[in-house]
C-alpha positions in Angstrom: 152.2 -87.0 -53.9 153.2 -83.7 -55.6 154.6 -80.6 -53.9 151.1 -79.0 -53.9 149.7 -81.9 -52.0 151.7 -81.4 -48.8 149.6 -81.1 -45.7 150.5 -77.4 -45.5 152.4 -75.3 -48.0 153.7 -72.2 -46.3 153.7 -69.1 -48.5 156.0 -66.2 -48.1 154.7 -64.0 -45.3 152.8 -61.0 -46.5 151.3 -58.0 -44.7 147.5 -58.3 -44.1 145.2 -55.4 -44.2 144.9 -53.9 -40.8 141.8 -54.9 -38.8 139.3 -52.3 -38.0 139.9 -50.7 -34.7 137.6 -51.9 -32.0 136.3 -54.8 -34.1 136.4 -58.2 -32.3 138.3 -61.1 -34.0 136.5 -64.2 -35.2 136.5 -66.9 -32.5 137.5 -70.4 -33.9 137.7 -73.6 -31.9 140.2 -76.3 -32.8 139.4 -79.7 -31.5 142.1 -82.4 -32.2 144.1 -84.9 -30.1 147.3 -84.2 -32.0 149.2 -81.1 -30.7 151.0 -80.6 -34.0 147.6 -80.0 -35.8 146.9 -77.2 -33.4 150.2 -75.5 -34.0 150.0 -76.0 -37.7 146.5 -74.6 -37.9 147.5 -71.4 -36.0 150.6 -71.0 -38.1 148.7 -71.5 -41.4 146.2 -68.8 -40.5 148.6 -66.3 -39.2 147.6 -62.7 -40.2 144.6 -63.9 -42.2 141.5 -61.6 -42.1 138.0 -62.3 -43.2 135.7 -59.2 -43.7 138.3 -57.1 -41.9 138.4 -59.2 -38.8 141.3 -61.4 -37.6 141.0 -64.9 -36.3 141.5 -65.9 -32.6 141.9 -69.6 -31.8 140.7 -71.6 -28.7 142.0 -75.2 -28.3 140.6 -78.5 -27.1 142.5 -81.7 -27.2 139.5 -84.0 -26.7 135.8 -84.0 -27.3 135.3 -83.7 -23.5 137.4 -80.5 -23.4 135.5 -79.1 -26.3 132.2 -79.8 -24.5 133.5 -77.8 -21.6 134.6 -74.9 -23.7 131.3 -74.9 -25.6 129.3 -74.8 -22.4 131.1 -71.6 -21.4 130.0 -68.2 -22.8 132.3 -68.1 -25.9 131.1 -66.7 -29.2 132.6 -69.4 -31.4 132.0 -68.8 -35.1 133.7 -72.0 -36.5 134.8 -75.3 -35.0 137.5 -77.4 -36.7 136.8 -80.9 -35.3 138.8 -84.1 -35.7 136.6 -87.1 -36.2 138.7 -89.7 -34.4 139.9 -88.8 -30.9 139.0 -90.7 -27.7 136.8 -92.9 -29.8 136.5 -93.6 -33.4 133.3 -91.3 -33.6 134.2 -88.8 -30.8 134.0 -85.9 -33.3 130.7 -87.0 -34.8 129.2 -87.3 -31.3 130.5 -83.8 -30.5 128.7 -82.5 -33.6 125.5 -84.2 -32.4 126.0 -82.7 -29.0 126.4 -79.2 -30.5 123.3 -79.4 -32.7 120.9 -81.4 -30.5 121.9 -80.8 -26.9 123.3 -77.3 -27.0 120.8 -76.4 -29.8 123.6 -74.3 -31.4 122.6 -74.1 -35.1 124.8 -71.0 -35.9 128.2 -72.5 -35.2 129.8 -73.6 -38.5 131.6 -76.9 -38.3 134.5 -78.2 -40.5 135.3 -81.9 -39.9 138.9 -83.1 -40.4 140.1 -86.7 -40.3 143.3 -88.5 -40.8 141.4 -91.9 -41.2 138.8 -91.4 -43.9 137.5 -94.9 -43.6 135.9 -94.3 -40.2 133.5 -91.6 -41.6 132.8 -91.7 -45.3 132.5 -88.2 -46.7 129.2 -88.5 -48.5 127.4 -90.2 -45.6 128.9 -87.7 -43.0 127.8 -84.6 -45.0 124.3 -86.1 -45.5 123.8 -87.1 -41.8 125.3 -84.1 -40.0 124.9 -80.3 -40.3 128.4 -79.4 -41.2 130.0 -76.9 -43.6 132.9 -79.0 -44.9 134.6 -82.4 -44.5 138.3 -82.8 -45.4 141.0 -85.2 -44.8 144.0 -83.8 -43.1 146.1 -84.6 -46.1 143.9 -82.5 -48.4 143.7 -79.5 -46.1 146.5 -77.3 -47.5 146.9 -73.8 -46.3 144.9 -72.4 -49.3 142.1 -75.0 -48.8 142.0 -74.3 -45.1 141.7 -70.6 -45.6 139.1 -71.1 -48.2 137.0 -73.4 -46.0 137.4 -71.0 -43.0 136.4 -68.0 -45.1 133.3 -69.7 -46.4 132.3 -70.9 -43.0 132.9 -67.5 -41.4 130.9 -65.7 -44.1 128.1 -68.2 -43.6 128.2 -67.6 -39.8 128.1 -63.8 -40.3 125.0 -64.2 -42.5 123.3 -66.3 -39.9 124.3 -63.9 -37.2 122.9 -61.1 -39.4 119.6 -63.0 -39.8 119.4 -63.7 -36.1 120.2 -60.1 -35.2 117.5 -59.0 -37.6 115.0 -61.3 -36.1 115.9 -60.3 -32.6 115.7 -56.6 -33.6 112.3 -57.1 -35.1 111.2 -59.0 -32.0 112.4 -56.2 -29.9 110.6 -53.7 -32.1 107.4 -55.7 -31.8 107.9 -55.9 -28.0 108.5 -52.2 -27.8 105.4 -51.5 -29.9 103.3 -53.6 -27.6 104.9 -52.0 -24.5 104.7 -48.4 -25.7 101.2 -49.0 -27.2 99.7 -49.6 -23.7 97.5 -46.8 -22.4 99.9 -44.7 -20.3 100.7 -41.1 -19.7 102.9 -39.0 -21.9 105.9 -39.1 -19.4 105.6 -42.9 -19.0 105.6 -43.3 -22.8 108.8 -41.2 -23.1 110.5 -43.1 -20.3 109.6 -46.4 -22.1 111.0 -45.0 -25.3 114.3 -44.4 -23.5 114.3 -48.0 -22.2 113.4 -49.6 -25.5 116.0 -47.7 -27.5 118.7 -48.8 -25.0 117.7 -52.4 -25.5 117.5 -52.1 -29.3 121.0 -50.5 -29.6 122.5 -52.6 -26.8 123.7 -49.5 -25.0 123.7 -48.6 -21.3 121.0 -46.2 -20.2 123.7 -43.7 -19.3 124.5 -43.4 -23.0 120.9 -42.3 -23.7 120.4 -38.7 -22.9 116.8 -37.8 -23.3 113.5 -37.6 -25.2 112.4 -34.0 -25.8 108.9 -32.9 -26.6 107.6 -30.1 -28.8 104.1 -29.0 -28.0 102.1 -26.2 -29.6 102.5 -22.9 -27.7 105.4 -24.2 -25.6 109.1 -24.2 -26.0 110.7 -27.6 -26.5 111.6 -29.3 -23.2 113.0 -32.6 -21.9 110.3 -35.1 -21.3 112.3 -38.0 -20.1 116.0 -38.8 -19.5 118.1 -41.6 -18.0 121.2 -42.1 -15.9 123.3 -39.1 -15.2 121.0 -37.0 -17.4 117.9 -37.6 -15.3 118.1 -34.1 -13.8 117.3 -32.6 -17.1 113.7 -33.7 -17.0 111.4 -30.7 -17.4 114.1 -28.3 -18.5 113.7 -26.3 -21.7 116.2 -27.3 -24.4 117.7 -23.8 -24.2 118.9 -24.4 -20.6 120.7 -27.7 -21.3 124.3 -27.8 -20.2 125.4 -29.7 -23.4 125.1 -27.3 -26.4 125.7 -30.1 -29.0 122.8 -32.2 -27.6 120.6 -29.1 -27.4 121.4 -28.3 -31.0 120.8 -31.9 -32.2 117.4 -32.1 -30.6 116.3 -28.7 -31.8 117.5 -29.4 -35.3 115.6 -32.7 -35.5 112.4 -31.2 -34.2 112.6 -28.4 -36.7 113.6 -30.5 -39.7 111.3 -33.4 -38.7 113.8 -36.1 -39.8 116.4 -38.4 -38.1 120.0 -37.3 -37.7 122.3 -40.3 -37.6 126.1 -39.7 -37.4 128.6 -39.9 -34.6 125.5 -39.7 -32.3 121.9 -40.5 -33.1 118.9 -38.2 -32.8 115.6 -39.8 -33.8 112.3 -38.0 -34.8 109.0 -39.5 -33.6 106.0 -37.8 -35.2 102.8 -37.4 -33.2 99.5 -35.7 -33.7 98.3 -32.1 -33.2 101.8 -30.7 -33.4 103.1 -32.7 -30.4 106.3 -34.5 -31.6 109.3 -36.2 -29.9 113.0 -36.3 -30.5 115.3 -38.9 -28.8 119.1 -38.3 -28.5 121.4 -41.3 -28.0 125.1 -41.5 -27.5 126.6 -44.5 -29.2 130.4 -45.0 -29.0 130.6 -47.1 -32.3 129.4 -46.7 -35.9 126.0 -48.3 -36.5 125.8 -51.4 -38.7 123.5 -51.2 -41.7 121.1 -53.6 -40.1 120.9 -51.3 -37.0 120.1 -48.4 -39.2 117.3 -50.3 -40.9 116.0 -51.5 -37.6 115.9 -47.9 -36.3 113.8 -46.8 -39.3 111.3 -49.6 -38.5 111.4 -48.8 -34.8 110.6 -45.1 -35.4 107.8 -45.9 -37.8 106.2 -48.3 -35.3 106.7 -46.1 -32.3 105.2 -43.1 -34.2 102.0 -45.1 -34.6 102.1 -46.1 -30.9 102.7 -42.4 -30.0 99.7 -41.3 -32.1 97.5 -44.0 -30.6 98.6 -42.8 -27.1 97.6 -39.3 -28.0 94.2 -40.5 -29.2 93.8 -42.5 -26.0 94.6 -39.4 -23.9 92.1 -37.4 -25.9 89.4 -40.0 -25.3 90.4 -40.2 -21.6 90.1 -36.4 -21.4 86.7 -36.5 -22.9 85.6 -39.3 -20.6 86.9 -37.8 -17.4 87.0 -34.0 -18.1 84.2 -31.5 -18.4 85.2 -29.3 -21.3 82.8 -26.4 -20.5 84.1 -25.5 -17.0 87.5 -27.3 -17.1 86.7 -29.6 -14.1 86.7 -33.4 -13.6 83.4 -34.9 -14.5 81.2 -37.6 -12.9 83.4 -40.5 -14.0 86.5 -38.7 -12.7 84.9 -38.0 -9.3 83.7 -41.6 -8.9 87.2 -42.8 -9.7 88.7 -40.3 -7.2 86.3 -41.6 -4.5 87.4 -45.2 -5.3 91.0 -44.2 -4.7 90.5 -41.6 -2.0 93.0 -40.9 0.7 92.0 -41.5 4.3 91.8 -37.7 4.9 89.3 -37.4 2.0 86.2 -38.5 4.0 83.4 -36.3 2.8 81.5 -36.1 -0.5 79.0 -33.4 -1.3 76.7 -32.9 -4.3 75.6 -29.2 -5.0 72.6 -28.3 -7.1 72.1 -24.7 -8.1 68.6 -23.5 -7.2 66.4 -22.2 -10.0 69.1 -22.6 -12.6 66.5 -23.9 -15.1 64.9 -20.4 -15.0 68.2 -18.8 -15.9 68.6 -21.0 -18.9 65.0 -20.6 -20.1 64.6 -16.9 -19.5 68.1 -15.7 -20.5 70.4 -16.7 -23.3 71.8 -20.2 -23.0 75.3 -18.8 -23.3 74.7 -16.9 -20.2 73.9 -20.1 -18.4 77.2 -21.5 -19.5 79.0 -18.4 -18.2 77.2 -18.9 -14.8 78.4 -22.5 -14.6 82.0 -21.4 -15.4 81.7 -18.8 -12.7 80.4 -21.4 -10.2 83.4 -23.7 -11.1 85.9 -20.9 -10.4 84.1 -19.9 -7.2 84.2 -23.5 -5.8 87.9 -23.9 -6.7 88.7 -20.6 -5.0 86.7 -21.3 -1.8 87.8 -24.9 -1.1 91.2 -26.2 -0.2 93.5 -27.2 -3.1 93.3 -30.9 -1.9 89.5 -30.8 -2.4 88.4 -32.4 -5.7 85.9 -30.1 -7.4 83.9 -31.7 -10.2 80.9 -31.0 -12.4 78.6 -34.0 -12.8 76.4 -32.5 -15.5 73.8 -29.7 -15.9 74.0 -27.5 -12.8 75.2 -30.3 -10.5 78.6 -30.0 -8.9 80.5 -32.4 -6.6 83.2 -32.1 -3.9 85.5 -34.7 -2.3 87.6 -33.6 0.6 88.1 -33.5 4.4 85.0 -33.5 6.5 86.2 -30.3 8.2 86.6 -28.5 4.9 83.5 -29.8 3.1 80.6 -28.6 5.3 77.2 -27.1 4.8 78.5 -23.9 6.4 81.4 -23.6 4.0 79.2 -24.5 1.0 76.8 -21.7 2.0 79.7 -19.3 2.5 81.0 -20.1 -1.0 77.8 -18.6 -2.4 77.3 -15.8 0.1 78.9 -13.3 -2.3 77.5 -12.6 -5.8 79.1 -14.4 -8.7 81.1 -12.5 -11.2 79.5 -13.7 -14.4 81.4 -12.8 -17.6 79.4 -10.3 -19.7 76.7 -9.8 -17.1 75.7 -8.3 -13.8 76.8 -10.0 -10.5 74.5 -12.9 -9.8 73.4 -14.2 -6.4 72.7 -18.0 -6.3 71.8 -20.5 -3.6 72.5 -24.2 -3.6 70.9 -27.3 -2.2 73.3 -30.0 -1.1 73.5 -33.6 -0.1 76.5 -34.9 1.8 77.9 -38.4 2.5 80.6 -39.3 5.0 83.0 -42.0 3.8 83.6 -44.9 6.1 87.2 -45.5 7.2 86.5 -49.2 7.7 85.1 -50.0 4.2 86.5 -49.4 0.7 84.5 -46.7 -1.1 82.4 -47.5 -4.1 82.3 -44.3 -6.1 79.1 -45.0 -8.0 77.3 -46.0 -4.8 78.6 -43.0 -2.8 77.3 -40.7 -5.6 73.9 -42.5 -5.5 73.7 -42.0 -1.8 74.7 -38.3 -2.1 72.0 -37.9 -4.8 69.4 -39.5 -2.4 70.3 -36.9 0.3 70.2 -34.1 -2.3 66.7 -35.2 -3.5 65.5 -35.1 0.1 67.0 -31.7 0.6 65.4 -30.4 -2.6 62.1 -31.7 -1.4 62.1 -30.7 2.2 65.0 -28.2 2.8 65.5 -26.3 -0.4 68.6 -24.0 -0.2 70.0 -26.1 2.7 72.1 -29.3 3.1 71.2 -32.7 4.3 73.5 -35.6 5.3 72.8 -39.0 3.9 71.1 -41.5 6.1 70.6 -45.2 5.3 66.9 -44.9 5.5 67.0 -42.5 2.5 68.7 -45.2 0.4 66.2 -47.8 1.5 63.3 -45.4 0.6 64.9 -44.6 -2.8 65.3 -48.3 -3.6 61.8 -49.0 -2.5 60.5 -46.2 -4.9 62.6 -47.6 -7.8 61.2 -51.1 -7.2 57.7 -49.8 -6.9 58.1 -47.8 -10.1 59.4 -50.9 -11.9 56.4 -52.9 -10.7 54.1 -50.0 -11.8 55.5 -50.0 -15.3 55.0 -53.8 -15.5 51.5 -53.6 -14.1 50.5 -50.9 -16.6 51.9 -53.0 -19.5 50.1 -56.1 -18.1 46.8 -54.2 -17.6 46.7 -54.5 -13.8 45.5 -50.9 -13.5 41.7 -50.3 -13.4 39.2 -47.6 -12.6 36.6 -47.2 -9.8 33.8 -44.7 -9.9 32.3 -42.7 -7.0 29.0 -40.9 -7.5 28.3 -37.2 -7.3 25.0 -36.5 -5.5 22.9 -33.3 -5.6 22.5 -32.4 -1.9 19.1 -30.9 -2.5 17.4 -33.3 -4.9 19.4 -36.4 -3.9 19.8 -37.2 -7.6 23.0 -38.8 -8.9 24.4 -36.2 -11.3 27.8 -37.6 -12.1 30.8 -39.7 -11.0 34.5 -39.3 -10.5 36.8 -41.9 -12.0 39.5 -43.0 -9.6 42.7 -44.9 -10.6 43.4 -48.1 -8.7 46.3 -50.6 -8.8 46.2 -54.2 -7.9 49.5 -56.1 -8.3 49.7 -59.6 -9.9 49.9 -61.0 -6.4 46.6 -59.3 -5.5 48.0 -56.5 -3.4 46.3 -53.1 -3.6 48.7 -50.2 -3.7 47.3 -46.8 -2.5 47.1 -44.0 -5.1 49.0 -41.6 -2.9 52.0 -44.0 -3.2 52.1 -44.8 -6.9 50.7 -41.6 -8.5 53.6 -39.4 -7.3 56.0 -41.9 -8.7 54.2 -42.0 -12.0 54.3 -38.2 -12.2 58.0 -38.0 -11.4 58.9 -40.7 -13.9 56.9 -39.4 -16.8 54.7 -42.5 -16.7 51.7 -40.4 -15.8 51.2 -39.1 -19.4 50.5 -42.5 -21.0 48.6 -43.6 -17.9 46.5 -40.4 -18.0 45.6 -41.0 -21.6 44.5 -44.6 -20.8 42.4 -43.3 -17.8 40.7 -40.7 -20.1 39.9 -43.2 -22.8 38.6 -45.9 -20.3 36.5 -43.4 -18.4 34.9 -41.9 -21.5 34.1 -45.4 -22.8 32.4 -46.2 -19.5 30.4 -43.0 -19.7 29.3 -43.8 -23.2 28.3 -47.3 -22.0 25.8 -45.9 -19.5 23.5 -44.7 -22.3 20.0 -44.1 -21.2 20.6 -45.4 -17.6 21.6 -41.8 -16.6 20.5 -38.3 -17.5 22.0 -36.8 -20.6 23.9 -34.2 -18.5 25.4 -36.9 -16.2 29.1 -36.0 -16.2 32.2 -38.1 -15.8 35.0 -36.3 -13.9 38.6 -37.1 -14.9 41.6 -36.0 -12.8 44.4 -34.4 -14.7 47.8 -33.9 -13.0 50.2 -31.0 -13.4 52.6 -33.3 -15.4 49.9 -34.1 -17.9 48.7 -30.6 -18.3 52.3 -29.3 -18.8 52.5 -31.4 -22.0 52.4 -29.0 -24.9 49.9 -31.1 -26.9 47.7 -32.2 -23.9 44.6 -30.4 -25.0 44.8 -31.7 -28.6 45.4 -35.3 -27.5 42.5 -35.1 -24.9 40.1 -33.7 -27.5 41.2 -36.5 -30.0 40.3 -39.1 -27.4 37.0 -37.4 -26.8 36.2 -37.3 -30.5 37.3 -40.9 -31.0 35.1 -42.3 -28.2 32.1 -40.1 -29.3 31.3 -38.5 -26.0 30.1 -34.8 -26.1 32.1 -32.3 -24.1 29.2 -31.3 -21.8 29.3 -34.9 -20.3 32.9 -34.4 -19.2 34.6 -32.5 -16.4 38.3 -32.1 -15.9 39.5 -31.9 -12.3 42.8 -30.0 -11.8 44.8 -30.0 -8.6 45.9 -26.6 -7.2 49.5 -27.4 -8.1 48.6 -26.7 -11.7 48.5 -23.0 -10.7 52.3 -23.1 -10.5 52.4 -23.2 -14.3 52.4 -20.1 -16.5 49.0 -18.6 -15.7 48.3 -17.1 -19.2 49.3 -20.4 -20.9 47.2 -22.4 -18.5 44.2 -20.1 -19.0 44.5 -20.6 -22.8 44.5 -24.4 -22.5 41.4 -24.3 -20.2 39.6 -22.0 -22.6 40.2 -24.6 -25.4 38.6 -27.2 -23.2 35.7 -25.1 -22.2 35.1 -24.1 -25.8 34.3 -27.8 -26.4 31.8 -27.8 -23.6 34.1 -29.5 -21.1 33.7 -28.1 -17.6 36.7 -27.5 -15.3 36.8 -28.0 -11.6 39.5 -27.1 -9.0 40.1 -30.2 -7.0 41.1 -30.2 -3.3 40.6 -26.5 -3.0 42.3 -24.9 0.1 45.3 -27.3 0.3 47.6 -25.9 -2.4 48.7 -22.8 -4.2 45.5 -21.0 -5.2 44.9 -17.3 -4.8 42.0 -15.1 -5.7 43.8 -13.8 -8.8 44.4 -17.4 -9.9 40.8 -18.4 -9.5 39.6 -15.3 -11.4 42.2 -15.7 -14.2 41.4 -19.4 -14.9 37.6 -19.0 -15.5 36.7 -22.2 -13.6 33.3 -23.8 -13.4 33.4 -25.6 -10.1 35.2 -25.6 -6.8 35.7 -28.9 -5.0 36.1 -28.6 -1.2 38.8 -30.9 0.1 37.7 -33.8 2.4 39.9 -32.4 5.2 37.5 -29.5 5.7 34.5 -31.9 5.7 35.3 -35.0 7.7 38.7 -34.4 9.0 40.0 -33.0 12.3 40.1 -29.5 10.9 36.4 -29.7 10.1 35.5 -30.8 13.6 37.7 -28.2 15.3 36.4 -25.4 13.2 32.8 -26.5 13.1 32.9 -26.3 9.3 34.1 -22.7 9.4 36.7 -23.2 6.6 34.1 -25.1 4.5 31.6 -22.2 5.0 34.3 -19.7 4.0 35.1 -21.6 0.8 31.4 -21.7 0.0 31.0 -18.0 0.5 34.0 -17.4 -1.8 32.6 -19.7 -4.4 29.3 -17.7 -4.4 31.2 -14.5 -4.9 33.1 -16.0 -7.8 29.9 -17.6 -9.2 31.4 -21.1 -9.0 29.4 -24.3 -8.5 30.5 -26.3 -5.5 30.9 -29.9 -4.5 32.2 -31.3 -1.2 34.1 -34.6 -1.0 34.5 -36.9 2.0 30.9 -36.7 3.3 30.7 -39.6 5.7 27.6 -38.8 7.9 24.2 -37.3 7.4 25.1 -34.5 9.8 28.0 -33.4 7.5 25.6 -33.6 4.5 23.0 -31.5 6.3 25.5 -28.8 7.4 27.0 -28.5 3.9 23.6 -28.3 2.3 22.4 -25.6 4.7 25.6 -23.7 4.0 24.8 -23.6 0.3 26.9 -26.5 -1.1 25.3 -27.9 -4.2 26.8 -31.4 -4.5 28.6 -34.0 -2.5 30.4 -37.3 -2.7 31.7 -39.6 0.0 31.1 -42.9 1.9 27.7 -41.6 3.1 26.4 -42.1 -0.5 28.7 -44.8 -1.8 32.2 -46.0 -1.9 34.2 -46.0 -5.2 32.9 -49.0 -7.2 33.9 -50.9 -10.3 32.0 -50.0 -13.5 29.4 -52.9 -13.4 28.9 -52.5 -9.6 28.2 -48.8 -10.1 25.5 -49.6 -12.6 24.0 -52.1 -10.3 24.1 -49.6 -7.4 22.5 -47.0 -9.6 19.7 -49.3 -10.7 19.0 -50.3 -7.1 18.9 -46.7 -6.1 16.5 -45.7 -8.9 14.3 -48.6 -8.0 14.0 -47.3 -4.4 13.1 -43.8 -5.4 
């Protein structure tokens, strides 16, 4: 053995480069049952540095001691392990324990042995995850240092990879956490927490996240630790000028500033940007700088997504026109209401449609804005004021502060409408008291309030009604009935009956009125006074009315020579139908398609039609009369007619309501009202017909008073088309 082959050759001592201040030494574990090996190893590596870091040794004199040390929280980079200790393979079993049981894949292992035969080199390197395998006789000082240097560099690379992976995992976790739909303050607080985790600093080292919004000076949005008191303060008022300057500089220059301290720039949308200042008491590793770049890029995307979410949320829960919460927001507030918030009210502005139709629509918007301001001013700050759409507003507050009296008082003074004269408005309201024993369902509460409001609009316009359970039951029943009506119309369960008109002097049948009937699929008859108002309110009356007109005209045509040429078919037309702009054109198209001349048709209008624009109504009637169609006023005396209306409409016939013929009013007044109507008709030169004649005495009185025609049970009940023809033939045979 030559001089270079000594176990250790000690060189002349030399000065090593000083280690970097604050840098931790490499931790190396020496595992050997020979004490001299421990001493020689430490002596051989004295003053050695790898990548500017010195080496610190821990010692174990058996595999069992090594297991105990490895179980403790030591950051060992390299382990020098003797193969033969307690047993011939104690070192190899320790390697297996490290890799398999401790699952430590980063620790670099150098095996040493004084008895090579127990563990052949090639087989050992192949079977075990180790960096080097040397006999103690080969491990000179130079070779030991070389092996340690290679192992430590390998360990550092693995640590770098693991740190990079952990950093990326933290960034992904931060992106997921900060990408959740939260508020702006929660996002900034989360940014503080995630930066602390990424840089492994205490939250006291992180100062704040500052926001820069358009039209507002930069301010502290979130802060941690001893700086938490800065939240909400403008940057100009911060007690630390260097922090203030860093944040302001980054927001102005829109780029990171990484030096002794770190200030990061997070770009948002619409001019809203963030800057986060961090105090770090050490220089950043290159990997940390790279991870910060990736972090900022990902968080900027999460921040912009948050702003988009907040914009969408604002659109979903905010009314942009008047600056109030909307229906969704009010429903959500009801769901989460406090015990003292036990009253909900819906307010509908009376006659607001006239304001929009008569005046400029922008004026209507100004009125709504004025109403919003008035409600906010008149009700307690704790009361939620919302706009649910159109001219419908909502309130949620204490029962003692949301009352019909206070609602009326809120509109007792004229509204100050921008760009216009002061405006007086009245409102109709529906109120619902929330139960203290049951959780509130916002959607259901608003439905109940709407039911009360509809009742108020119908029976107490300009007043307020409280919700009662019977209203909800009635509303549900109407909806169910309407759904059944739609289905029955589609399935052709609607049909017509016909009731004859009889000349009271000649006793001749001169026409018939078609009457709409509904029999459900189960065979149940639904009265017209129940389903026709529903059809009118829902818009279903328009298609049903066209079907009625076509069916009645086809039936009239089918009568052919069985009746006189001037035998007329009377068709009822509701206000809803007549209000359609193209009603006349569509009616005349049906008339033309069926091939019935106009003089065989009479249109019966209810007095409610007179509520429409009188000149427009008269023009439509004139179009009908120009085609030979006669026009009758149905149920005269029960509605809105006036003498001026009767004169302006140029009617052909006046129909006396049954209540003046066979009802209690007829008996009490001995037909005085009927006689008055007949006198009026003569002055206006209108033909007359009385409905509801049930006795011969009624017929005789009306005929004597000058009534020309009549209909009622005394002559015949309403009949199906074939039955009417049979009745007509039988009657003609008897004459």
